[in-house]
N, C-alpha and C positions, 0 to 999 in steps of 0.2 A: 432608504431603508429607514426603520422605527428608531426613534432617537436613544433608548435604553441600548441598542445596539451601537449604534453611533458612539454613543458615551462611553461604551466600554473599550472599544478599538481607539478611540483617544487615549485611554486612561492607559492601558496596558498594551503590551507588545504580545501577537500571536507567536508563540514558541515557533523556532524554526525547525522544521521536520520535513521528511520527505513520507511517501506513504506506498509500501510496496506492494499494496492491493491495486494502486492506479499506476503500476508500472506496464507500459504499451507492451513491451517486449512479452509480459506474462499475459497480458488482458489479450494478446492476439491469437494467443494459445485456446483461451476459454473460449474467445468468438469461433477459432477454426473447428473445433470440437463439438459444436451446434449447429455448424452449417454455413456461417459467413463467411467469406474469403475478405477477411479485414487486409486494409492496406500494411506493407512493411515500414515499420515506424521509424527505420533508419534514415529514410528519405521522406517523411510524412510532415505534414501540417498539423500541429499540435497547440490547441489553446487551454489552457488552465483559467477557469474562473474561481477565483476567491483565492489568488495565487499566494497571498501573503507577501511575505519578505523572499519568494521566490525559490525555497530550498527544495521544494519537490523540482520543478521546472528546471533549474539549473544544471543540475547533474545529467539530465537528459539532453541537452543541448550539448555539454561536455561529451557524452558519449556518443551523439550523434551527430557529426559537423555538418552532415548534408541536412539534417532536416531544419524544418523552418520553426520556432516556438514563439507563442505568444502568451502573457499572463495580463491578468486585469484584476485589480481590488482597489477598492474604493477608499483604502487607508493610503494617504500619500506618504506616510511615513515609513511603512513596508515598500511600497513601488521603491523610494529613494534608495533604501537599502539592497533589494534586489539589484537595480540598475549599477549601485556601486558594487557589489558582488561580481556582476556580470564583466564589468569594465576591468577589474582588478585581476580576474582570470580569464579576461584576453577573449571571451565570447561574443561572437558577433552577430550570430545566429539564435537570438534569443531578444524579444521586444517586451518591454512593461509596460503598461498602461494604467494611469491613477484615474478610475471611472467604477460608478456603479453597471450593474449589467445592462440596463433600461437605456444606458446614454452611450454603451459601447457602438462603433461602426466598424462591422467586420469586413474589413478592404483585403485582408490576407487570405479570407477563406473562399471555397468552403473547407472545412477543416475534416481531416481524416480520423483525429482522435480530439474529443472533448472530455477537459476532466473536471468534476466538481464534486471534490473531497471536501468534507466538512462545511458544506454551504445549504443544502436543501432543508433538512430540519431546523435551521438557525435563522432563517428570513421569514418576513411575512407570507401569508398565501399568494398576494397577488407578483411576489420576486419568484415563488416555487412555478406559478403558472407560465411567467415570462422565461425560466430557465429552461423548461421542458419545449414550450415552442420555439426557442431560441435554437435548440439541440436538434429540432426538425428543420428547422429553414437553414443551417449552416453546416449541418455535416453532411459530406461528401457521400457520393451513392451508395458505396459499401463502408462507409464511416463507422466509427463506435464511439458512443458515449459512455463514460462511467460517473455515475452519481451516487453517493453515499448517502444513507440516511439513517436514522434510529427508528428501530422496529418497536412499534407498541407492545408486545408480548412480553418482551422481558424489561419495558419500562414503568409497567403499572406496578411492580415490586419496589421499584427505586424511588418514585415520585415523593410517597409519604415520610421517606428517609431523608429525602432532599429538604421536604416543606420543614420537617424536626429540625435539620441543619440551619435552615434559614431563619427560625426562631432562635437558635441558641446564638448565630451571629447577633441578630439585632438586641438580644438581651445583654450578650457579654462583649459585644463590640470586638469579637475577634474573626479572624478569617477562615475561610471555608476548609483549610485543615485542622485548624484548632476545634473547627466547630464539629465537624466528624471525629475526631481524637475523644471530644467529651461525649458524644453520643454513641461511641463504641465502648465505653467505659460503662455504660448503664443500660446496653444493650445484651439482651440474653438469647434471642432466636438466632440459630445458626444461620437459617439463610438469610436474614438481615445483616449478621456479622461478616458473611463472604460478599455482600454486595458493599458494606461500608469499607472492607479492604479492597475491594477493585477501585472505587472510586480514590481512597488515599493512595493507591499505586499509580494512578495519573500526576499526582504531584500538583504543586501550586501554580505552575505554569498553564496547565490543561484545564483543570476545574472551572475556572470561571467563563472560560470559553464552551465548555461541553455541560456537564451537569448542573451547572449552576448559572448557566447563561442565561439572558432576561428573556431570550426564546428559546426554548428547546421543543420542538413539536413531532413527537414520536408518530409515526404512522404505520397502520398493516400493511402488507405487502400487495395484497389485491387493490387497496385504495392506491397506492403509488402506482402499480401497474396501470391501472383504469384512468387514471390522470394522464401518464405517458402515452397511453395509448390514444386518448382523446386527443394529444397533440400531434399524433400519427408517428409514433414511436412504438418499435416491437421490442418488448423486453425478451432477451437471452439468456437469463440466469444469472450467476455470480461472476466479478470479475476475475477470479483464482478459480480455475476449474474445481477443485476440491473444497472450496467453500461453498459448494452448492449442499454439502451434508454438515449437520452441526460437526462444532470442534468436538463435542462427547456424544458419540454416538454409538451404541452398541450394536452386536449382532441380533439381539431381541426387537430393539428399535428397528431396525431395517428389515426383519421379517415382518413386523408389524406394518411396517409402510407399505411392503409388497401386499401382503392382505387387504389392506384397507384402500389401497389406489391403484390398482392394478389397470383399472380400464378406466380412472379418471383423470381430470385435467391435470397437468403438472403443477400449477399454481395452487390447486388444493391441497397437493403434497407440502410442497413449501408452507405454505398456509400452517399446516399442520406441525408439521417439524419446527414452526417459530414457537408454537405454544406449547410444544413438548419438551422443547430444550431451554425456553425462556429466552429466546434469543434478543440481544438488542440491539444490533448494528449490521447492516447489509453495505456492499459496493456492488449496485446492480450495473448490467450492461445494457445497452440499448443500440438498436441501429435504425433506420429510417423504417416505416413500415412498408415501403416499396424496394428496400434493398434486395438484391438477387441473394437467393438462399439456396442450398442443397436441397432435396426434396430427401434424399437418403445419406446417411452418413456411415462410412466406412470406418472402421476401427483402425485400417492402413493409414489413416491421416495421421495417427500418432507418429509414423516413422519420420515426419517432415521435420521433427524438433528436434533440438539438443535439450539432453536430459542430465539432471542431478538425482543422486539418491538421497534422499532428504528424512525417510521415516523407517519403520520395523517393517520389512517386508512381511508378508501374511501366510505364505506358504512355499514349498520347494523351487516351484518354477520362479516365483518373486525374488526370493534369494538368489538365484542364479543369474538374473537381471542386475539384482541390485549389486553383487559383488562385482560383475563384469565393468558396472558403470564406476564402482569405488577404485576399482584397480587405476582409474585416472587420476587419482588424488583429488584435487578441489577444482578440476577442470570439469567443465561439461563435455558430455560425449553425445555425438551423433545418434540417434536412434536407429538409423542402418547399420552404424558400426555393433551394437549388439545383436542384432539379426545375422550378422556375419560370423560374430563370434559365438552364436548359439546355433549354428545354421542346421544341425541334426533335428532340431525340435520344429522347424517350420517358420516361414516369414507370419503366416497369418496368425499363428498362436502367439508367438512373441510381439506381435502387433496388439493384439488384443489384450494380453496381458500390460502392454505400456500404456495402453489407454485405460485400462482399468484402475493402474496404478497412478496415473496422472489426475483421475477422478477420486482415488482415495486419499493422494496426498503423501504416499510413501516414495513416490517420483516428483519431482518439480521439472517442469518443462518451461521453455525459452524459444523463443524465434530467431537466436542467434548465438554463436558460439562464447563461453565464458571461458577465455583463456588464461590459465595459471598454473605457474611454476612449482614444482615438488619442494624446491628448497626455499628457503629465505633469499633475496635478493641481497648480493654484497655489499650496496650501497644503497639502502630503502629510501626511495622518493615517492611523495606526494604527487599527485596531480595538481595542477595551476588552481582546480577551484578548490580541492582538500586543502592546500596551502592558505588561501586566501581566507577558509573558514577556519583554520585553525589560528589565524592572528587574531580573528574575532573572537575566539573561543565559543566559536558553534559547534553543533555535532557534525560529524565527517560522513558523509553518504557511501557506503560502500558499494562494492559491484553488484551485488543484489539490490540494490537501492534501497537500504535500511539505514536510519539514522543511527550514528554511533555516537554519544555524548561521553565526555571525560571528565575525571576531579581534575580541578584547576593546575595541579602540580604536573599532570601529564602533557598538558599543551605546550608546557616549556620544552619538553622532550620531541614532542611531536615537531615543533616547529624546527627542529633541526634536520628532519627528515628532507634534505632536497639535493640528495645523491653526493653530496660532497663528503660525508663521513662513511667510511665503513661499518661495519655493526661492531667491531671491536671498539672504534673510536666514539661510536654513538653510544656504547654501554659506558664508556667511561665518563662521558658527559651527564649520563643520566645519573650516575651515582653522585656526582655533585650538586645536580640539579633538583632531583628527588632520592633523597638518600633510601628511603623505605619501600621505592621500587624492585619487584623482583623482574629484574629487565629481561632475561630469558625467558621466564613464564610469559610477560606483558608481549613481548614482540611476538612471539607464538601464538599467543592468543589474535593479534592483529592479522596475523596472517591466514589463520583460521577463519577470521571475519569477512575474508577477502578484500582487505584494506591495504594490502602489500601484495596482491597475487596477480594483479591484471597485467597481460603481455599487450602490447601494440598489434 
Protein backbone atom coordinates (compact mmCIF):
# COMPACT_ATOMS: atom_id res chain seq x y z
CA UNK A 1 0.00 0.00 0.00
CA UNK A 2 1.34 3.44 -0.92
CA UNK A 3 2.56 5.54 2.00
CA UNK A 4 0.00 8.40 1.67
CA UNK A 5 -2.83 5.86 1.95
CA UNK A 6 -1.22 4.18 4.93
CA UNK A 7 -0.77 7.57 6.59
CA UNK A 8 -4.45 8.42 6.00
CA UNK A 9 -5.72 5.18 7.56
CA UNK A 10 -3.36 5.56 10.51
CA UNK A 11 -4.52 9.13 11.13
CA UNK A 12 -8.29 8.65 10.61
CA UNK A 13 -10.85 5.90 11.09
CA UNK A 14 -12.89 4.87 8.07
CA UNK A 15 -16.55 5.46 8.99
CA UNK A 16 -18.56 2.43 10.08
CA UNK A 17 -21.08 1.64 7.36
CA UNK A 18 -22.81 -1.17 5.53
CA UNK A 19 -23.24 -1.23 1.75
CA UNK A 20 -26.71 -2.24 0.47
CA UNK A 21 -25.35 -2.63 -3.08
CA UNK A 22 -23.08 -5.41 -1.77
CA UNK A 23 -25.78 -7.33 0.11
CA UNK A 24 -25.51 -10.93 -1.19
CA UNK A 25 -29.28 -11.42 -0.79
CA UNK A 26 -29.76 -8.74 -3.48
CA UNK A 27 -26.67 -9.62 -5.55
CA UNK A 28 -27.99 -13.19 -5.80
CA UNK A 29 -31.06 -11.83 -7.60
CA UNK A 30 -29.06 -9.69 -10.02
CA UNK A 31 -26.91 -12.70 -10.90
CA UNK A 32 -29.92 -15.00 -11.45
CA UNK A 33 -31.53 -12.45 -13.77
CA UNK A 34 -28.53 -12.64 -16.14
CA UNK A 35 -28.17 -16.42 -16.02
CA UNK A 36 -25.79 -17.29 -13.18
CA UNK A 37 -27.04 -19.78 -10.57
CA UNK A 38 -25.22 -18.09 -7.70
CA UNK A 39 -24.94 -19.92 -4.35
CA UNK A 40 -27.53 -19.21 -1.68
CA UNK A 41 -25.80 -16.78 0.73
CA UNK A 42 -27.41 -18.18 3.89
CA UNK A 43 -24.87 -21.02 4.05
CA UNK A 44 -22.17 -19.53 1.81
CA UNK A 45 -18.50 -18.68 2.28
CA UNK A 46 -18.21 -14.89 2.09
CA UNK A 47 -15.02 -12.81 1.98
CA UNK A 48 -14.78 -9.03 2.24
CA UNK A 49 -11.55 -7.35 1.11
CA UNK A 50 -11.06 -3.99 2.80
CA UNK A 51 -13.62 -4.72 5.53
CA UNK A 52 -12.58 -1.80 7.80
CA UNK A 53 -14.23 -2.26 11.21
CA UNK A 54 -16.61 -4.95 9.94
CA UNK A 55 -19.79 -2.92 9.76
CA UNK A 56 -20.77 -4.47 6.43
CA UNK A 57 -19.82 -8.05 7.26
CA UNK A 58 -21.07 -8.35 10.84
CA UNK A 59 -24.81 -7.86 10.10
CA UNK A 60 -24.51 -10.55 7.42
CA UNK A 61 -22.94 -12.89 9.98
CA UNK A 62 -25.82 -12.21 12.38
CA UNK A 63 -28.41 -12.69 9.63
CA UNK A 64 -26.90 -15.98 8.39
CA UNK A 65 -25.53 -18.08 11.28
CA UNK A 66 -24.89 -21.02 8.91
CA UNK A 67 -22.64 -18.91 6.64
CA UNK A 68 -18.87 -18.58 7.11
CA UNK A 69 -17.57 -15.01 6.77
CA UNK A 70 -14.05 -13.59 6.59
CA UNK A 71 -12.87 -9.99 6.50
CA UNK A 72 -9.41 -8.60 5.81
CA UNK A 73 -8.02 -5.10 6.18
CA UNK A 74 -4.51 -3.70 6.59
CA UNK A 75 -5.65 -1.39 9.42
CA UNK A 76 -4.94 -3.12 12.72
CA UNK A 77 -7.08 -0.64 14.62
CA UNK A 78 -10.09 -1.35 12.38
CA UNK A 79 -9.63 -5.11 12.69
CA UNK A 80 -9.45 -4.92 16.48
CA UNK A 81 -12.75 -3.03 16.50
CA UNK A 82 -14.35 -5.58 14.19
CA UNK A 83 -13.23 -8.44 16.43
CA UNK A 84 -14.47 -6.61 19.51
CA UNK A 85 -17.93 -6.07 18.01
CA UNK A 86 -18.12 -9.72 16.88
CA UNK A 87 -17.24 -10.93 20.37
CA UNK A 88 -19.68 -8.54 22.06
CA UNK A 89 -22.48 -9.66 19.72
CA UNK A 90 -21.65 -13.35 20.22
CA UNK A 91 -20.90 -13.99 16.53
CA UNK A 92 -18.67 -17.04 16.07
CA UNK A 93 -19.10 -17.49 12.29
CA UNK A 94 -16.94 -14.53 11.26
CA UNK A 95 -13.15 -14.00 11.35
CA UNK A 96 -11.12 -10.86 10.79
CA UNK A 97 -7.49 -10.70 9.64
CA UNK A 98 -5.09 -7.77 9.76
CA UNK A 99 -3.21 -8.01 6.48
CA UNK A 100 -2.89 -6.57 3.00
CA UNK A 101 -4.41 -8.51 0.10
CA UNK A 102 -1.07 -9.79 -1.19
CA UNK A 103 -0.27 -11.28 2.25
CA UNK A 104 -3.64 -12.99 2.77
CA UNK A 105 -3.66 -16.79 2.76
CA UNK A 106 -7.12 -17.94 1.75
CA UNK A 107 -7.28 -21.16 3.75
CA UNK A 108 -11.08 -21.14 4.07
CA UNK A 109 -11.78 -20.66 0.35
CA UNK A 110 -12.95 -21.00 -2.32
CA UNK A 111 -15.47 -18.24 -1.67
CA UNK A 112 -19.04 -18.07 -2.91
CA UNK A 113 -19.08 -14.28 -2.55
CA UNK A 114 -16.13 -11.88 -2.64
CA UNK A 115 -16.89 -8.26 -1.78
CA UNK A 116 -14.52 -5.35 -2.43
CA UNK A 117 -16.45 -2.14 -1.85
CA UNK A 118 -14.56 1.17 -1.78
CA UNK A 119 -11.26 -0.54 -2.60
CA UNK A 120 -10.43 -0.70 -6.32
CA UNK A 121 -10.26 3.02 -7.14
CA UNK A 122 -8.25 3.84 -4.03
CA UNK A 123 -5.29 1.48 -4.43
CA UNK A 124 -2.27 1.41 -6.80
CA UNK A 125 -2.53 -0.41 -10.13
CA UNK A 126 -0.58 -3.45 -8.93
CA UNK A 127 -3.10 -3.96 -6.10
CA UNK A 128 -5.98 -3.56 -8.56
CA UNK A 129 -4.48 -6.32 -10.71
CA UNK A 130 -3.95 -8.53 -7.67
CA UNK A 131 -7.59 -8.06 -6.59
CA UNK A 132 -8.90 -9.21 -9.97
CA UNK A 133 -6.56 -12.21 -10.19
CA UNK A 134 -7.39 -13.12 -6.56
CA UNK A 135 -11.10 -13.20 -7.42
CA UNK A 136 -10.47 -15.56 -10.32
CA UNK A 137 -8.26 -17.81 -8.20
CA UNK A 138 -10.52 -17.99 -5.14
CA UNK A 139 -14.12 -17.78 -6.38
CA UNK A 140 -16.11 -21.00 -6.29
CA UNK A 141 -17.25 -22.41 -9.64
CA UNK A 142 -20.47 -20.34 -9.60
CA UNK A 143 -19.31 -17.73 -7.10
CA UNK A 144 -19.94 -14.00 -7.37
CA UNK A 145 -17.57 -11.06 -6.90
CA UNK A 146 -18.89 -7.53 -6.30
CA UNK A 147 -16.26 -4.86 -6.94
CA UNK A 148 -17.13 -1.17 -6.78
CA UNK A 149 -15.18 1.56 -8.56
CA UNK A 150 -15.39 5.21 -9.52
CA UNK A 151 -16.46 5.85 -13.13
CA UNK A 152 -14.40 8.25 -15.21
CA UNK A 153 -17.37 9.78 -17.03
CA UNK A 154 -18.71 11.46 -13.91
CA UNK A 155 -15.37 12.29 -12.31
CA UNK A 156 -14.07 14.47 -15.14
CA UNK A 157 -16.20 17.37 -13.87
CA UNK A 158 -15.37 16.70 -10.19
CA UNK A 159 -11.59 16.74 -10.43
CA UNK A 160 -11.17 20.49 -11.14
CA UNK A 161 -13.42 21.31 -8.17
CA UNK A 162 -11.42 18.98 -5.92
CA UNK A 163 -8.16 20.62 -7.04
CA UNK A 164 -9.57 24.09 -6.32
CA UNK A 165 -10.69 22.90 -2.89
CA UNK A 166 -7.23 21.46 -2.21
CA UNK A 167 -5.72 24.84 -3.07
CA UNK A 168 -8.10 26.53 -0.63
CA UNK A 169 -7.11 23.98 2.02
CA UNK A 170 -3.40 24.66 1.50
CA UNK A 171 -3.81 28.41 1.53
CA UNK A 172 -6.30 28.67 4.38
CA UNK A 173 -5.37 25.71 6.55
CA UNK A 174 -8.97 24.46 6.61
CA UNK A 175 -10.51 20.98 6.32
CA UNK A 176 -12.30 19.56 3.28
CA UNK A 177 -15.78 20.68 4.34
CA UNK A 178 -14.69 24.27 4.98
CA UNK A 179 -12.79 24.39 1.70
CA UNK A 180 -15.85 23.18 -0.21
CA UNK A 181 -18.03 25.71 1.62
CA UNK A 182 -15.72 28.53 0.55
CA UNK A 183 -15.64 27.26 -3.02
CA UNK A 184 -19.43 27.08 -3.08
CA UNK A 185 -19.70 30.71 -1.97
CA UNK A 186 -17.85 31.91 -5.09
CA UNK A 187 -19.20 29.39 -7.60
CA UNK A 188 -21.95 30.41 -10.03
CA UNK A 189 -22.23 27.45 -12.40
CA UNK A 190 -25.30 25.33 -11.44
CA UNK A 191 -23.62 22.05 -12.49
CA UNK A 192 -20.57 22.81 -10.34
CA UNK A 193 -22.81 23.79 -7.41
CA UNK A 194 -24.64 20.46 -7.68
CA UNK A 195 -21.34 18.58 -7.52
CA UNK A 196 -20.16 20.62 -4.52
CA UNK A 197 -23.45 19.93 -2.73
CA UNK A 198 -23.06 16.23 -3.46
CA UNK A 199 -19.58 16.23 -1.93
CA UNK A 200 -20.73 18.21 1.10
CA UNK A 201 -23.54 15.70 1.65
CA UNK A 202 -20.96 12.93 2.10
CA UNK A 203 -19.73 14.69 5.23
CA UNK A 204 -16.34 15.04 6.92
CA UNK A 205 -16.07 11.33 7.71
CA UNK A 206 -16.21 10.13 4.10
CA UNK A 207 -14.60 12.94 2.08
CA UNK A 208 -10.95 12.24 3.07
CA UNK A 209 -11.36 8.61 1.95
CA UNK A 210 -13.34 9.34 -1.21
CA UNK A 211 -13.16 12.56 -3.22
CA UNK A 212 -10.08 13.84 -1.36
CA UNK A 213 -8.26 10.52 -0.99
CA UNK A 214 -4.52 10.41 -1.85
CA UNK A 215 -5.41 7.87 -4.56
CA UNK A 216 -8.72 8.25 -6.43
CA UNK A 217 -8.39 6.55 -9.78
CA UNK A 218 -11.61 6.61 -11.79
CA UNK A 219 -11.80 4.24 -14.77
CA UNK A 220 -14.17 3.90 -17.73
CA UNK A 221 -16.26 0.74 -17.63
CA UNK A 222 -14.67 -0.82 -20.73
CA UNK A 223 -11.19 -0.58 -19.23
CA UNK A 224 -12.44 -2.16 -16.01
CA UNK A 225 -14.22 -5.00 -17.83
CA UNK A 226 -11.18 -5.63 -20.03
CA UNK A 227 -8.84 -5.79 -17.01
CA UNK A 228 -11.19 -8.25 -15.31
CA UNK A 229 -11.47 -10.32 -18.49
CA UNK A 230 -7.69 -10.52 -18.75
CA UNK A 231 -7.76 -12.09 -15.27
CA UNK A 232 -10.36 -14.70 -16.23
CA UNK A 233 -13.49 -12.93 -14.95
CA UNK A 234 -16.82 -12.44 -16.74
CA UNK A 235 -18.69 -9.16 -16.23
CA UNK A 236 -22.38 -9.65 -15.37
CA UNK A 237 -23.59 -6.07 -14.90
CA UNK A 238 -24.46 -4.18 -11.74
CA UNK A 239 -24.82 -5.80 -8.32
CA UNK A 240 -28.37 -4.44 -7.96
CA UNK A 241 -30.49 -5.21 -11.00
CA UNK A 242 -32.14 -1.79 -11.23
CA UNK A 243 -28.76 -0.03 -11.16
CA UNK A 244 -28.03 -1.18 -14.70
CA UNK A 245 -29.95 1.93 -15.71
CA UNK A 246 -28.91 5.40 -14.47
CA UNK A 247 -30.90 6.82 -11.57
CA UNK A 248 -32.17 9.68 -13.73
CA UNK A 249 -33.27 8.10 -16.99
CA UNK A 250 -36.18 9.30 -19.11
CA UNK A 251 -38.39 7.54 -21.65
CA UNK A 252 -36.62 9.63 -24.31
CA UNK A 253 -33.24 8.31 -23.13
CA UNK A 254 -34.61 4.76 -23.25
CA UNK A 255 -35.93 5.23 -26.79
CA UNK A 256 -32.63 6.66 -28.01
CA UNK A 257 -30.70 3.82 -26.38
CA UNK A 258 -32.91 1.29 -28.16
CA UNK A 259 -32.41 3.07 -31.50
CA UNK A 260 -28.62 3.35 -31.20
CA UNK A 261 -27.73 0.05 -29.54
CA UNK A 262 -30.32 -2.46 -30.70
CA UNK A 263 -27.73 -4.78 -32.33
CA UNK A 264 -24.57 -3.62 -30.56
CA UNK A 265 -22.75 -5.11 -27.55
CA UNK A 266 -24.23 -4.48 -24.10
CA UNK A 267 -20.95 -2.97 -22.90
CA UNK A 268 -21.20 -0.22 -25.53
CA UNK A 269 -24.69 0.65 -24.27
CA UNK A 270 -23.44 0.90 -20.69
CA UNK A 271 -20.54 3.10 -21.78
CA UNK A 272 -22.97 5.40 -23.57
CA UNK A 273 -25.27 5.52 -20.55
CA UNK A 274 -22.31 6.44 -18.30
CA UNK A 275 -21.40 9.35 -20.56
CA UNK A 276 -25.01 10.43 -20.99
CA UNK A 277 -25.74 10.43 -17.25
CA UNK A 278 -22.26 11.47 -16.05
CA UNK A 279 -22.24 8.43 -13.79
CA UNK A 280 -19.68 8.51 -10.98
CA UNK A 281 -19.90 5.06 -9.38
CA UNK A 282 -20.55 1.42 -10.20
CA UNK A 283 -20.73 -1.78 -8.14
CA UNK A 284 -19.97 -4.40 -10.77
CA UNK A 285 -20.60 -8.15 -10.57
CA UNK A 286 -18.25 -10.79 -11.91
CA UNK A 287 -18.09 -14.56 -12.01
CA UNK A 288 -15.34 -16.82 -13.27
CA UNK A 289 -15.11 -16.94 -17.06
CA UNK A 290 -15.77 -20.68 -16.95
CA UNK A 291 -18.80 -20.41 -14.63
CA UNK A 292 -21.88 -22.26 -15.96
CA UNK A 293 -24.33 -19.73 -17.41
CA UNK A 294 -27.85 -20.23 -18.70
CA UNK A 295 -27.88 -19.61 -22.44
CA UNK A 296 -31.49 -18.38 -22.42
CA UNK A 297 -33.07 -16.49 -19.55
CA UNK A 298 -36.80 -16.82 -18.97
CA UNK A 299 -38.70 -14.04 -17.24
CA UNK A 300 -40.16 -16.79 -15.04
CA UNK A 301 -36.91 -16.78 -13.04
CA UNK A 302 -38.43 -13.75 -11.29
CA UNK A 303 -41.00 -16.04 -9.67
CA UNK A 304 -38.32 -17.53 -7.41
CA UNK A 305 -37.80 -14.31 -5.44
CA UNK A 306 -39.25 -12.45 -2.48
CA UNK A 307 -40.60 -9.01 -3.42
CA UNK A 308 -40.93 -5.59 -1.84
CA UNK A 309 -42.77 -2.68 -3.48
CA UNK A 310 -40.27 0.18 -3.59
CA UNK A 311 -41.21 2.61 -6.37
CA UNK A 312 -43.96 4.08 -8.50
CA UNK A 313 -45.61 1.46 -10.77
CA UNK A 314 -45.75 2.73 -14.37
CA UNK A 315 -49.07 1.27 -15.64
CA UNK A 316 -52.27 -0.48 -14.46
CA UNK A 317 -50.92 -4.06 -14.47
CA UNK A 318 -47.90 -2.92 -12.47
CA UNK A 319 -50.23 -1.15 -10.05
CA UNK A 320 -52.12 -4.42 -9.41
CA UNK A 321 -48.85 -6.17 -8.59
CA UNK A 322 -47.75 -3.26 -6.42
CA UNK A 323 -50.99 -3.21 -4.43
CA UNK A 324 -50.92 -7.00 -3.94
CA UNK A 325 -47.49 -6.71 -2.37
CA UNK A 326 -48.33 -3.63 -0.29
CA UNK A 327 -51.24 -5.53 1.30
CA UNK A 328 -48.59 -7.38 3.31
CA UNK A 329 -47.21 -4.21 4.88
CA UNK A 330 -43.45 -4.14 5.41
CA UNK A 331 -42.93 -7.87 4.89
CA UNK A 332 -41.68 -9.28 1.61
CA UNK A 333 -44.05 -11.35 -0.51
CA UNK A 334 -43.17 -14.49 -2.51
CA UNK A 335 -43.56 -13.75 -6.22
CA UNK A 336 -45.67 -16.87 -6.63
CA UNK A 337 -48.17 -15.46 -4.11
CA UNK A 338 -48.61 -12.51 -6.49
CA UNK A 339 -49.22 -14.95 -9.37
CA UNK A 340 -51.85 -16.79 -7.35
CA UNK A 341 -53.54 -13.56 -6.26
CA UNK A 342 -53.72 -12.31 -9.87
CA UNK A 343 -54.28 -15.69 -11.52
CA UNK A 344 -56.77 -14.31 -14.03
CA UNK A 345 -53.92 -12.51 -15.83
CA UNK A 346 -51.79 -15.61 -16.37
CA UNK A 347 -48.47 -16.68 -14.88
CA UNK A 348 -46.31 -15.67 -17.84
CA UNK A 349 -47.71 -12.15 -18.01
CA UNK A 350 -47.25 -11.61 -14.27
CA UNK A 351 -43.74 -13.08 -14.39
CA UNK A 352 -42.80 -10.69 -17.20
CA UNK A 353 -44.12 -7.68 -15.29
CA UNK A 354 -42.27 -8.72 -12.12
CA UNK A 355 -39.06 -9.24 -14.11
CA UNK A 356 -39.38 -5.79 -15.69
CA UNK A 357 -40.35 -4.23 -12.34
CA UNK A 358 -37.17 -5.54 -10.68
CA UNK A 359 -35.08 -4.21 -13.57
CA UNK A 360 -36.82 -0.83 -13.44
CA UNK A 361 -36.63 -0.53 -9.65
CA UNK A 362 -40.27 -0.20 -8.67
CA UNK A 363 -39.91 -3.70 -7.24
CA UNK A 364 -37.05 -4.83 -5.03
CA UNK A 365 -36.23 -8.54 -4.96
CA UNK A 366 -34.23 -10.70 -2.59
CA UNK A 367 -33.42 -14.39 -2.25
CA UNK A 368 -34.95 -14.82 1.21
CA UNK A 369 -38.06 -13.63 3.06
CA UNK A 370 -38.11 -10.42 5.04
CA UNK A 371 -40.59 -11.11 7.80
CA UNK A 372 -42.11 -8.08 9.49
CA UNK A 373 -44.98 -7.39 11.84
CA UNK A 374 -47.63 -4.84 10.92
CA UNK A 375 -47.74 -3.51 14.47
CA UNK A 376 -44.95 -2.15 16.63
CA UNK A 377 -43.64 -4.79 19.04
CA UNK A 378 -45.02 -4.35 22.55
CA UNK A 379 -41.51 -4.40 24.02
CA UNK A 380 -38.97 -3.32 21.35
CA UNK A 381 -35.73 -5.27 21.39
CA UNK A 382 -32.68 -4.71 19.23
CA UNK A 383 -30.50 -7.60 18.14
CA UNK A 384 -27.25 -8.37 19.98
CA UNK A 385 -25.21 -6.69 17.22
CA UNK A 386 -27.50 -3.66 17.02
CA UNK A 387 -27.25 -3.25 20.81
CA UNK A 388 -23.45 -3.46 20.65
CA UNK A 389 -23.44 -0.75 17.97
CA UNK A 390 -25.73 1.45 20.06
CA UNK A 391 -23.37 1.15 23.05
CA UNK A 392 -20.56 2.40 20.81
CA UNK A 393 -22.76 5.06 19.18
CA UNK A 394 -22.27 3.50 15.76
CA UNK A 395 -24.84 3.34 12.94
CA UNK A 396 -27.34 0.53 13.33
CA UNK A 397 -27.84 -1.69 10.26
CA UNK A 398 -31.44 -2.49 9.41
CA UNK A 399 -32.99 -5.59 7.81
CA UNK A 400 -32.37 -4.18 4.32
CA UNK A 401 -28.69 -3.74 5.18
CA UNK A 402 -28.89 0.05 5.33
CA UNK A 403 -26.79 1.91 7.92
CA UNK A 404 -28.89 4.18 10.15
CA UNK A 405 -27.07 6.83 12.18
CA UNK A 406 -28.74 8.77 14.98
CA UNK A 407 -28.28 12.03 16.89
CA UNK A 408 -26.37 11.68 20.15
CA UNK A 409 -29.50 11.94 22.32
CA UNK A 410 -31.27 9.09 20.46
CA UNK A 411 -28.64 6.54 21.46
CA UNK A 412 -29.63 6.85 25.12
CA UNK A 413 -33.19 5.81 24.19
CA UNK A 414 -32.03 3.08 21.81
CA UNK A 415 -29.91 1.60 24.58
CA UNK A 416 -33.12 0.84 26.52
CA UNK A 417 -34.50 -1.39 23.75
CA UNK A 418 -33.59 -4.71 25.33
CA UNK A 419 -37.11 -6.13 25.59
CA UNK A 420 -37.54 -5.19 29.26
CA UNK A 421 -39.60 -2.03 28.70
CA UNK A 422 -42.92 -1.89 26.93
CA UNK A 423 -43.75 1.02 24.63
CA UNK A 424 -45.31 3.04 27.46
CA UNK A 425 -42.31 2.59 29.73
CA UNK A 426 -39.93 3.38 26.89
CA UNK A 427 -41.84 6.55 26.05
CA UNK A 428 -41.71 7.68 29.69
CA UNK A 429 -37.95 7.14 29.87
CA UNK A 430 -37.44 8.88 26.52
CA UNK A 431 -39.24 11.96 27.86
CA UNK A 432 -36.53 12.24 30.52
CA UNK A 433 -33.51 11.29 28.44
CA UNK A 434 -34.46 13.23 25.28
CA UNK A 435 -37.22 15.77 26.08
CA UNK A 436 -37.39 17.16 22.54
CA UNK A 437 -37.91 13.73 20.94
CA UNK A 438 -41.32 13.16 19.33
CA UNK A 439 -41.38 9.58 20.55
CA UNK A 440 -44.45 8.28 18.71
CA UNK A 441 -43.25 9.58 15.37
CA UNK A 442 -39.68 8.45 16.07
CA UNK A 443 -40.58 4.87 17.01
CA UNK A 444 -42.85 4.65 13.97
CA UNK A 445 -39.95 5.80 11.80
CA UNK A 446 -37.71 3.08 13.25
CA UNK A 447 -40.39 0.52 12.45
CA UNK A 448 -40.70 1.85 8.88
CA UNK A 449 -36.92 1.47 8.48
CA UNK A 450 -37.19 -2.25 9.33
CA UNK A 451 -35.17 -1.70 12.50
CA UNK A 452 -37.83 -3.13 14.80
CA UNK A 453 -39.81 -5.27 12.38
CA UNK A 454 -37.76 -8.44 11.90
CA UNK A 455 -39.27 -11.65 13.21
CA UNK A 456 -37.44 -14.93 13.86
